[in-house]
N, C-alpha and C positions, 0 to 999 in steps of 0.2 A: 682449144681445150677448155672444158668446163671448169669453173672455179672450184667446185667440190672435188674434181679430179686432182687439181693442184694441191688441195689440202691433203689428200691421200699421199701424194708424193712428199709433201712436207713432213708428214707423220713418219714415213719410212726413213726420210733423211735424218730427222732428229734422233730416231732410235738407233740408226747406224748399224743395224744387224738384221739378218733374216728373221722373219716371224712365222710361226705356224699359222695356217689360215684361220684357225679358231681364235688365236690371240689377235690377229690383224682385225678381224670383224668386231671383236669385243671392244677394241680400242677405238675404232671408228664409231661404234655405238655409244661409247662414253663421251666422245666428242659431241655427238648429237644431243646427249641428255645432260651433260654437266658443264657446258661452256656456252659462250655467246652464240655458237652455231645452232643452238636450240631455236633461236629466233629466225634462222635462215630457212625459209620455206623451200628453197631449192636444194638444201642439203639432204643427205640420205635419210630415208625413213626405214623403220624396222618392223618385223612381224615375228611372232613366236614360231619357232621351227624346231626340228629335232636336234639342232645344235645350240638351242637357246635363241637369243635375238639374232635375226638374220635379215640381210637386205639382198634381195634378188637383183635389184638395180645395181648395187655396189659390185656384186660378183660379175654381172654382165659387163660393167664398165671396166672392171679389173682386167677382164679378158681383152677388151679393146686396148687398154694401156699396154698389155703384154704384146699384142700384135704390132703396136706402134714402136716397141722397143724401149718403153719407159720403165717397165718392171719385169722381173721374172716371177712367174707364179705357177705353182703346181700343187699337188696333193700334200706335199710335205712342208713347203715354205713359200713365203712371199717376200721378195727383196727388191730394193731400189737399184735401178741402173744409173749410176752416177753421171755418166757422160751426157746423156740426154735429159735426165729427169731433174737434175739440180737447178738449172736455170728456171724451169717451170715452177718448181717448188718454191722458189724465192720470189715469185711474182705475187704471192698472196699478201694482203694487207698486214701490217704489223700486229693489229689486235687479234687477227686470226692466228698468226704465228704464235702469239702469246697463249692463245687457247690450246694450241697443239702442245706447246711446251708445258703447260699446266697438266695435261693428261699424261704426257711422257714422264713428268716428275712424280706424279701421284701413283701411276699404275705401271709405268714402263719397266720397272725392275721385278715385278711379280712374275712368278712362273705361271704356266698355263692353269694348273690346278687351283692356285690361289686366286687368279684373276677370274676364272669361271665362278668360283664360290662367291667372290665379292659381287659380281654382277647379278647372280641369282638371288643373293640376299637383298640387294638394293632394289632390284627390278623383278619381283617374282612373276609378274604377268608374262614376261618374255621367256620364262622357264617352263611354262605350262605344258609344252609339247616336247621338252628336252628328253633325249635318249642318252645323253652323256652321263657317265658315272664319275668323271673327274670333278673334284670339288665336293663330292658327297651328293646325296639325292637332291633333286630339284625341289624347291619349296612348293608345298601344296597350294593351289590356287583354284577356287571353284570356276569351272568353265561356264560362261554365261549361256543361257538358252532363251532366246526371245519368245515372247508369247506369239501365238499364231495370228497372222495378219497378212494382208496383201502388201508386202514391202516393195518399194521401188527406190532406185538410186541412180545418179549419174556420176561417172568417174572423172569427168572433165576437170582438169587442173590438179589432179592428184597423181602421185606415183603409185605404181602397182602395190608396193609394200604398205603405204599408208592406207590405200583402199582396202586391201585384204585385212589389215589390222583393225580397221574400223568395223568391218563386217563381223570379225571374230569377237571383238569386244561387245558388240551389240547382241551377239548370240545367233547370228545367221548360220545356217547349215548348208543351204543349196543356192548356188548362183545360177540364175536363168538368164542367159545372154539372149536378148531379143533384137540384136542388130542383124539387119539383112546382109550387110557386108562388113564382117568383123575384122577390119584392119585398123591400124593406128600408127601414128608417127611416134607415139610415146611408148617406150619399151614396156612390155608386159601385157598390153591390152589387145594384141591380135588374138584371134581365136586359138591358134596353135599354142602360143606361149601361155595365155591365161588358162587354157585347158590343161596345160602341164603343171603350172604353178599352184593353182587352186587346190588340187587334191593333196599336194605336198604339205599344205597347212591345215588339212582336215576339212576342206570345203568341196562338196560335190559340184561339178560343173556340167551344165546342160546348155547347148546352143539350139535355139529354135528360130532359124532364119525366116521361116514362113510368116512369122509375126512381125517382121521388120518392114521398113519402108526402103525401097531401092534408092541408091544414091542419086540416080538421075532425076527422081521426083523431088529431091531436096536441094537441087542445084541452084534455084533462083529464089530462095527464101530471103527476103530483105526486111521484113517487118513482123511484128507480133501477129497482125491480121493475116499475113500470108502463111504463117505457121498454122494458125487456127483453121484456115481454109483447107490446108493439106490434111490436118488431123481430122477434120470433119469428113473428108473423103475417105480417109483410112477407117474411120469408125463405121461409115455407112457401107463400104464396099469390102474392105479386107477382113474385118472382124467377123461378119456373118459367114464368110466362106471358110473361116478357120474355127468354127464352133467346136468341133471335136477336140482340137488342140487346146483350145481355151478351157474346155472342161477338164482335160488332163492336168493342166496347170492348176486349176482350182482344187482338184483332188490332192495334188502334191502339197499345196499350201495348207490344206486341212490336216496333213500328216506331219509336216515338219516346217520349221522356219525357213522360208525361201524368199528370194528377192529378184525382182525384175531389173535387169541392168542394161543401161544404154550410156551414151556419152554425155548428153546434154545436162548441164547443171540444173536448169530450170525445167521441172517436170511439166509445166504448162506448155512448153514448146517441144515436148517430146511425146512420141506415140505411146510410150509406156504408161502415161497418165490415162489415156483412153482404154488401153488394154487392161490396166489395173481395175478400172470401173467395171469392165465386163467380167473379170475374174471375181470381183467382189459381189456382183449380183448373183453369181452362181454359188459361190462358197458361203456367202453371208458374213464374210470377214471384213473388217474395216481396212481401208487403204491408209498406209503409213508411208510417207515420203521421207527418206533419210537425207 
């Protein structure tokens, strides 16, 4: 079991009562932002959603905990299953347990309306997409819009929530997934799941597999030079054969802030860098690597 999952069980244990899903998510959000867990890169990240701050990863893992018998979770409430969950909840370090206790003491007695209002007031960015009326209207917060450019980014090492939040904060509107084989061991980055989640937070999602590099061609990359050799081949062979598709992406990027997405952190070792240059030549836009 992941450490962050044990923290969730500890939170439910210390509260000692069923919570509405809204209250549950808001309390985990506050753990992330107001305790030492803010420095834990493995803890849950959040993104603005119609319910305020939300973590798709948290909800997916909650379903996993439910299947394993550690919690009960439904549309009305989330609760702790004492028999299985208590030993796991008590495995967390004492300083983390103190962080949980701090949030429980500060916010645990608030009703849902008051808790939502408090979160929206303190963290207005995460209320920008909220459709909830509890706690009054969400605070107004200008929605960023990035200037037009050929943006690229690699999601490696990030949660899907942190990744989408980063794009929204920067003002991106369209995700252009240029992976040939869009699968991932990290939740949220398979084509199916990312294609479902992105529109939920206001991002258009497009998958263009023809502009990717097949997995078998990337199997034996062991050095920077080997990456460059592959990318040279991609630039000389694949890109000329996809001229029409590249023109379509260039036109898209002249209309709205869009970003080329792949997994590699270092754009120099990713085909998106060569693709971006081709798009830039057609569109006249600068290349910006996030």
